[in-house]
C-alpha positions in Angstrom: 18.7 -30.7 9.5 19.9 -30.3 5.9 18.6 -27.5 3.7 16.9 -30.1 1.4 15.2 -31.7 4.4 13.9 -28.2 5.5 12.5 -27.5 2.0 10.9 -30.9 2.0 9.4 -30.3 5.5 7.7 -27.1 4.4 6.5 -28.6 1.0 4.9 -31.5 2.8 3.2 -29.2 5.3 1.9 -27.1 2.5 0.6 -30.0 0.5 -1.2 -31.3 3.7 -2.8 -27.8 4.2 -3.8 -27.7 0.5 -5.5 -31.1 0.9 -7.2 -30.0 4.0 -8.6 -26.9 2.2 -10.3 -29.4 -0.2 -11.6 -31.4 2.7 -13.1 -28.2 4.2 -14.7 -27.3 0.9 -16.2 -30.8 0.6 -17.5 -30.4 4.1 -19.0 -27.0 3.7 -16.5 -25.5 6.2 -16.0 -22.4 3.9 -14.4 -20.3 6.6 -11.5 -22.7 6.8 -11.0 -23.1 3.1 -9.5 -19.7 2.8 -7.6 -20.1 5.9 -6.0 -23.4 4.7 -5.3 -21.9 1.4 -3.4 -19.1 3.0 -1.6 -21.7 5.3 -0.6 -23.7 2.1 0.9 -20.7 0.3 2.6 -19.4 3.4 4.4 -22.8 3.9 5.3 -23.0 0.1 6.9 -19.4 0.3 8.6 -20.5 3.6 10.0 -23.5 1.7 11.1 -21.2 -1.1 12.8 -18.9 1.4 14.8 -21.8 2.7 15.8 -23.1 -0.6 17.0 -19.6 -1.7 18.4 -18.1 1.4 19.7 -21.3 3.0 18.2 -20.3 6.3 15.1 -20.5 8.2 12.2 -18.4 7.0 11.1 -15.3 8.8 8.5 -15.6 11.6 5.6 -14.0 9.9 2.3 -15.0 8.4 2.4 -12.1 6.0 2.5 -13.6 2.4 3.8 -10.4 0.7 6.8 -10.2 3.2 7.6 -13.8 2.6 7.5 -13.4 -1.2 9.6 -10.3 -1.1 12.0 -11.9 1.4 12.5 -14.9 -0.6 13.0 -12.9 -3.9 10.1 -14.6 -5.7 7.8 -11.5 -5.6 9.4 -9.8 -8.6 8.7 -13.0 -10.7 5.1 -13.3 -9.7 2.4 -12.6 -12.4 -0.2 -10.0 -11.6 -2.7 -12.9 -11.1 -0.4 -14.5 -8.6 0.0 -11.2 -6.7 -3.8 -10.8 -6.9 -4.0 -14.3 -5.3 -1.7 -13.3 -2.5 -3.8 -10.2 -1.9 -6.9 -12.3 -1.8 -5.4 -14.8 0.7 -3.8 -12.4 3.0 -6.7 -11.4 5.2 -8.0 -15.0 5.4 -5.3 -16.0 7.8 -6.0 -13.6 10.6 -9.5 -12.5 10.0 -10.8 -16.1 10.1 -9.9 -16.3 13.7 -11.8 -13.2 15.1 -15.5 -13.6 15.8 -16.6 -10.2 14.6 -14.9 -10.7 11.2 -15.8 -14.3 11.1 -19.4 -13.6 10.7 -18.7 -11.1 7.8 -16.5 -13.6 6.1 -19.1 -16.4 6.4 -21.5 -14.2 4.4 -19.2 -13.9 1.5 -17.4 -17.2 1.5 -19.9 -19.2 -0.5 -19.1 -22.6 -2.1 -18.7 -20.8 -5.5 -16.3 -18.2 -3.9 -14.4 -20.9 -2.1 -14.0 -22.9 -5.4 -12.5 -19.9 -7.0 -10.1 -19.3 -4.0 -8.9 -22.9 -4.0 -8.5 -22.8 -7.8 -6.3 -19.7 -7.7 -4.5 -21.2 -4.7 -3.6 -24.3 -6.6 -2.4 -22.3 -9.5 0.0 -20.3 -7.3 1.0 -23.4 -5.4 1.9 -25.2 -8.5 3.9 -22.3 -9.9 6.0 -21.9 -6.7 6.5 -25.7 -6.5 7.8 -25.6 -10.1 10.3 -22.7 -9.1 11.6 -24.9 -6.2 
């Protein structure tokens, strides 16, 4: 597969995940809004890694590692770094029952709207950098 095809692959997956986050928000499935936002940014960063490094991205879900490996981390604004910090625990923690209950208490519709808004901002910025 050509590099451009690999980048397109990651971008399409990321866009799908971002749209899924919106569907989860509309359906009141707040736990999965954060999870899908994390997935969208993870895949955008993997696409950026491919475009810059011309190789497959690392096998990790850690957004900070992906941002650093891709070289984009130094260019992130403080707000975008804060968004990565916000999303980071929503990937793994959403999968475990003990943490799931705690997350459900804080992931209100209002909170999820804010998470989605910040994710969309970071998503658009990374896409513009591609």
